[in-house]
N, C-alpha and C positions, 0 to 999 in steps of 0.2 A: 548529475544523479537522480534515482528515481522514488518513487515515490506510489504505495498501493492503494487507491480509494476504492468504495464501493461501486459497482457496475451501473450505470446510466445511459439512461434512451439515446440521449444527443451523444452520447461520449461512437456512434454508431456512422457517424458521419467520418469520423476522423481514420476510426479502424477498417472500415469496408475498404477503402483501397489497400491497405497491408493483410486483408485474408482472400480480396476476393481474386481467382482464378493466379495463383502465385506459387512457388515452390515452398511456401510457409506449411504449405496441407499435405506436402509428400512425406510430413514425419508426424500428424495428427492422423487419429482413427478418421475424425470430423473432415471434410472437403468443402469445410467452407460454407455459407451463405448462395443462394441464390438468388439476390438480390438486395439494393440495400433496402428496398421498403422493408421486404420478410427479415432483414436482421435485426432493421432497427423495432421491426413490433417481438420480436424474441429476444432482443438487449429490455425494451420497457416489462416482460413478463419475469425476467430475470431478476431486473433493478427489484419489482413487487415483493418478489420470495424471497428477495435479502433485505430487504425492510420488511420483510413480518419473521425473517430467522430463520427460514427455513434450506436456506442454500449463503453458500460463501463464496461472491466471484465479482474479483477486482478487474478495476482497469490498471494498467500498468501509466504509469506519468512521468513522464521526462520533465525532469523540475523546468529550465533552463523558459524553455519556451510554451511549459506547464500543458504540453504537447499528447495526448493516450497514443503509445507506442505497440499494444499488444492487450493481453488478456491472460489473468490464474485466476485457479481454484482451489480450493480444497474441500474436498466432499467427504466427508465423517458417517460412520455407516450407523446402521440404526440404534445401538448402541452405546454411542459418542465412544468406542475403544479407541478404535482402528481407523485410517483417512487413509486419502491417495490424494494426490497433489498435480496438478496441469500446469503447464502457459504455451503459448506460443507470444513471440517477440516478432514485429513487420522484420523485412532481411535487412532498409536501411541502416538499422538501429543492431546489427548483429556486430559481434566481436568488440562489443564494449564493456563486458562481462556484464553485462545488466541481467541478464537469465540467473547466473551465481545468487544475485542481492534477491530477487526476487524468491529464489528456493529459501534463501536465509530467514527471510521475513515470514513469509509464509509457512515454516518452518516454528518460528516465537508465537506466531498467531493460532497454532495448531496447538502448539504444548501449554503456550500463558491463558490463553484466551481461550479454547474448545479443552483444553483439559483430556486432548486423546492421549495415550500411550504408546503408539505407534504410526509411524507418518511411515507409508511407499510412495513408488513413482513404476510407473510401466514406458520405457523406453523401448523403438522398435529396435532389433537387434540389427546392428550394422552404425547407428543413429551415436556415430562419437560426442560427437560436440554436448549432444545434452548429455549422455555417459557424464564427460567432464564436469556438467555441471552441478547431477548429484554428489558426483564424488568428492569434489572438491568442498561438499557441504557433510561431510561424513557418514553418505547412505553405504551401506555393506552389498555389494551387490549378491541376493540371495536366489539366484539361479535361472532359470533360461524357460522361457512358457510355452509350451514349443505350437502352433499352430491358434496363436492367441487371439487373430481378432482374423476378418475378412477385408481386406481393402482393396477397390478399385477392380474386385472380382480374386484374386489373390489372399492365400491364406497367411501369413505375418508372425513368424515368433517373435516376441519379447523380451527384455533382460527385466526382470524383477530387481525393485531397491528400495530399502528397510533400512527405518533410524529409529531407534526407541529412544523415550524420555531420558532413560539412562546415559546413552547413547551422547543424546544432544545436550545434555546436564554436561556431561561432560568435557563436550568440547568446550561450553558456555565459561565453565570454572578454567580454559583453557586460556580462554581470551579476556581484555581489558573490557572490563564491563561500563565502559563508558558511554553513554549515549550518543551515537552520531549523530551529528543536527539534521544533514543531510535529508533524513530518513522520518521527519515530521514536519509539519507546518506551525506558528505558533502569532500566539494574539500579544500584546501589551495590554495591559487594564492596571486599574487600584487597585492594591489589596483589597481593599473596602466591595470592590466587588466580586472577585473572587471569595471571598469569603460569602457573598448573600449567595453566590454558583455552587459553593460547597456542600452548602448548610439546603442547597433545594435541592442539592441534585441534577444543577442545568444551568448551563454558563448561558447567559441571553447579553445581549447588550444593546444600547442605545441607535446604533447606527440601524439595525432590522426593522427599527418600526422607520424610520426616515429613508435607510436608502434600500430596504429587504432583507438585507443580508452583513454576516458579523467580512468586520476585514482583518487578512491574515497574510501571512508571508511565509518566505524560505527562508533557510538561514544566511542566505548573502543578503536578506533583502531587512533584516531586521536592523542592523545597525543603521543602514544611511536613515531606514524610515523614522526610528529613534531620534538622531540627529533634527529630521525635519518638523515633525510635529510634536515630541514630546519632552522637550528641552528645561519646558517652564512647569510640564505637573509631575512632582517628586509629592510623593515614593508612588512607585511602579513596581509592579511583576512581570514576569512572562509566562504566557503559557504555551506547556508542550503539547502538542492534538496530535494523535495519532488520525490519520487521513482513515486507517482501515477500520477505525470503528466510530467516523461519524458520519448519522444516519442521512440527514440533511445531501441536500444537490450540492455538492464542490464545484464551480467555476473559477476557470481559470480567464481572469479577462483585463484587458488592455486599458493599464492605468500613467497615463503620458509615456512615457517612454520604457515601465514595463511592465508584466505580466502580472497580476497578481491573483495568489487564489482567494475566492470570497466563498462563504458559507450559509447558504440559503435557510436559517432556521436554528433555533438554539442549540448545543450542543452536550450531550451526557457530559457528567465528571469522570464518566468511563471513559470517554476517549481523550481526554485529558488527562495523559501520563505524568508530568513532573510541573511543579508551580519552583519559581523562584526568584526570588529577593532583584530587581533588575535596576543596577544604580551606571550613573557615566562614572568619569573619571574625575579627580578633584577642581581639572578644569572647566570641566562640565559638558566635557564631550563621551559619547558612548562610546567606543572600541571594540569589543567585543559581543560576547550570548556564554552566560555564564555554563563554563562544565561542568556536569554533571553526572549519575550513576545511583546504580537501582538499588533499594527503590527508593520514590520519592513521595508517593500519595498512600 
């Protein structure tokens, strides 16, 4: 599964070999970075713009390895009424359904967080793989823009796809509204710590002072972590954190035999989309993450 997290300068090291001089750029208006250094500088600038709220650019993270595999963005117009989205994924990760999941997450972010009324996408005519990604997310083919862009000296046509808020709401209503754990990061804490954070509007942790970051887990890591470190600590709650809304740097780092997400700074409560009581079974063993539905906070 994949996550979207705000772009960071150090993502350049992993993304560069996936985009530089690869066939991925054949389907993009952009022909890719000229060098790793230029790419790193560009991502540093974009990361600053994201932190200032000026742009909405994300790195696509493959959860199991914490590995960047591509990039995605949503670009609202000046009035915040319409937006268009774009994405690319490195060739080694094609064919896994990641593109469909990325578009789904961008739609949720655009309609719920940015409040736009319509989202559009432009696809080179003949790029059937990308077309199917948008059609699977209920986009409508609204027409063909002839000679829309110049690519490597050639004028290319583009398909225009669009989805309105009403279209999206209808699609959401037809689906189960259970939160998908694989879309989030998780942090276990005491209820008193969450209550203090909810009052302050910002969650912090003692580990920021001692280690410089907040320990988090992927969905598959929560139960093993709870059984290893929290059996003697009760009561507990579990925070569901949307990585797309986290402002501090997120680093995926090796801990023992696993790779865990670490958040290098306090987290705004706006990024914590759900909080649930987290208790072991009667024998004292944790076995599952609570199933949650919208809304939670």
